[in-house]
C-alpha positions as CSV (number, residue, x, y, z in Angstrom):
1,M,111.7,-47.6,61.0
2,T,111.9,-48.4,57.4
3,I,114.7,-51.2,56.2
4,N,116.5,-48.2,54.4
5,D,116.5,-46.1,57.7
6,A,118.2,-49.4,59.3
7,K,120.7,-49.5,56.4
8,Q,122.0,-46.1,56.7
9,R,122.3,-46.4,60.8
10,I,124.1,-49.4,60.4
11,Q,126.3,-47.9,58.3
12,S,126.8,-44.6,60.0
13,A,127.7,-46.7,63.2
14,I,130.4,-48.4,61.3
15,D,131.7,-45.5,59.8
16,Q,131.8,-43.8,62.8
17,Y,132.6,-46.3,65.5
18,G,134.5,-48.9,63.4
19,A,135.6,-51.9,65.4
20,H,133.5,-50.7,68.5
21,A,130.2,-50.3,66.8
22,A,128.8,-53.2,68.0
23,P,126.6,-51.9,70.8
24,A,125.1,-49.2,68.3
25,I,124.3,-51.6,65.9
26,D,123.0,-54.0,68.3
27,L,120.5,-51.5,69.1
28,V,119.6,-50.9,65.5
29,I,119.1,-54.7,65.0
30,N,117.0,-55.2,68.0
31,E,114.6,-52.4,66.8
32,V,114.2,-53.9,63.5
33,R,113.4,-57.5,65.0
34,S,110.9,-55.5,66.7
35,D,109.5,-53.2,64.0
36,L,110.1,-55.3,60.8
37,G,110.4,-58.8,62.1
38,R,113.4,-61.6,62.5
39,E,113.7,-62.5,58.7
40,T,114.1,-58.6,58.2
41,A,116.9,-58.4,60.8
42,N,118.7,-61.4,59.9
43,D,118.9,-60.4,56.4
44,L,120.7,-57.2,57.5
45,I,123.0,-59.0,60.0
46,S,123.9,-61.3,56.6
47,E,124.3,-58.1,54.2
48,F,126.6,-56.5,56.6
49,D,128.3,-59.7,57.7
50,L,127.6,-58.7,61.5
51,E,128.0,-62.4,62.9
52,L,131.6,-62.3,61.7
53,L,132.6,-58.6,61.9
54,Y,131.0,-57.9,65.5
55,Q,129.5,-61.1,66.8
56,I,125.8,-60.1,66.2
57,L,124.0,-63.3,65.6
58,P,121.2,-64.1,63.6
59,T,117.9,-65.0,65.5
60,E,117.1,-68.7,64.9
61,F,113.4,-69.3,63.9
62,E,111.3,-71.9,65.8
């Protein structure tokens, strides 16, 4: 997965499911964490304001 693929999938889920997009977005974020790392996933969470809109929390760094 690339960052652009992830952004497109997140935006598509928001457009398609609106307020109920959290499960679909969570799957994308988990895949991003696995493929591209926690920092990239956290950047996407911030960029799309997913914490506020969907309660999808960034990963804390140890």
